[in-house]
C-alpha positions as a Markdown table, in Angstrom:
| # | Residue | x | y | z |
|---|---|---|---|---|
| 1 | Met | 1.2 | -11.4 | 2.8 |
| 2 | Lys | -2.6 | -10.9 | 2.1 |
| 3 | Arg | -3.8 | -8.0 | 1.0 |
| 4 | Lys | -6.7 | -7.3 | 3.4 |
| 5 | Asp | -3.0 | -7.5 | 6.2 |
| 6 | Phe | -0.9 | -5.2 | 4.2 |
| 7 | Ile | -4.1 | -2.7 | 3.6 |
| 8 | Asp | -4.6 | -2.6 | 7.4 |
| 9 | His | -0.7 | -2.4 | 7.6 |
| 10 | Ile | -0.5 | 0.8 | 5.8 |
| 11 | Thr | -4.1 | 2.0 | 6.5 |
| 12 | Lys | -2.6 | 1.7 | 10.6 |
| 13 | Lys | 0.3 | 4.3 | 9.3 |
| 14 | Gly | -1.3 | 6.9 | 7.6 |
| 15 | Cys | -1.6 | 6.3 | 4.2 |
| 16 | Ile | -5.3 | 6.6 | 2.7 |
| 17 | Phe | -7.7 | 5.2 | 0.2 |
| 18 | Val | -7.8 | 7.0 | -3.2 |
| 19 | Arg | -9.4 | 5.4 | -6.6 |
| 20 | Glu | -9.8 | 2.0 | -7.6 |
| 21 | Gly | -8.2 | 1.1 | -11.7 |
| 22 | Gly | -8.5 | -1.7 | -13.5 |
| 23 | Ser | -6.4 | -4.0 | -11.9 |
| 24 | His | -4.4 | -1.5 | -9.0 |
| 25 | Thr | -6.1 | 0.2 | -5.8 |
| 26 | Val | -4.4 | 3.7 | -4.4 |
| 27 | Tyr | -3.0 | 5.0 | -1.7 |
| 28 | Lys | -1.9 | 8.5 | -0.4 |
| 29 | Asn | 0.6 | 9.0 | 2.7 |
| 30 | Pro | -0.5 | 12.4 | 3.1 |
| 31 | Ala | 1.9 | 13.2 | 5.6 |
| 32 | Lys | 4.9 | 12.6 | 3.0 |
| 33 | Asn | 2.4 | 13.4 | -0.1 |
| 34 | Lys | 3.5 | 10.6 | -1.9 |
| 35 | Lys | 1.4 | 8.3 | -3.9 |
| 36 | Thr | 1.8 | 3.9 | -4.9 |
| 37 | Thr | -0.2 | 1.7 | -6.8 |
| 38 | Ile | -1.1 | -1.9 | -4.8 |
| 39 | Pro | -2.1 | -4.4 | -6.7 |
| 40 | Arg | -5.5 | -6.3 | -6.5 |
| 41 | His | -4.4 | -10.1 | -5.7 |
| 42 | Asn | -5.1 | -12.3 | -3.0 |
| 43 | Glu | -1.7 | -12.7 | -1.7 |
| 44 | Ile | 0.8 | -9.7 | -1.9 |
| 45 | Asp | 5.1 | -11.2 | -2.9 |
| 46 | Asp | 7.4 | -10.0 | 0.4 |
| 47 | Leu | 9.9 | -8.2 | -1.5 |
| 48 | Leu | 6.9 | -6.0 | -2.9 |
| 49 | Cys | 4.9 | -5.0 | 0.6 |
| 50 | Lys | 8.6 | -3.5 | 1.1 |
| 51 | Lys | 8.7 | -1.8 | -2.2 |
| 52 | Ile | 5.4 | -0.4 | -1.9 |
| 53 | Cys | 6.5 | 0.7 | 2.2 |
| 54 | Lys | 9.3 | 2.1 | 0.5 |
| 55 | Gln | 7.5 | 4.1 | -2.0 |
| 56 | Leu | 4.8 | 5.7 | 0.9 |
| 57 | Glu | 8.4 | 6.0 | 3.4 |
| 58 | Ile | 6.2 | 4.4 | 6.1 |
| 59 | Pro | 8.0 | 1.3 | 8.1 |
| 60 | Ser | 7.5 | -2.2 | 6.4 |
| 61 | Ile | 6.2 | -5.1 | 7.9 |
């Protein structure tokens, strides 16, 4: 999945940008108080997308 599409999905579900790291971006779900990192690659594996959604406690794509 394209990183831009995935970022659009999680922001529509209420997640917010926290900070940029060296090779990752940190996003937070303020409703559930959950944080996770998203790699800064053009493509993100679908299984990783599902895992990130699970960590943020939002529905996966």
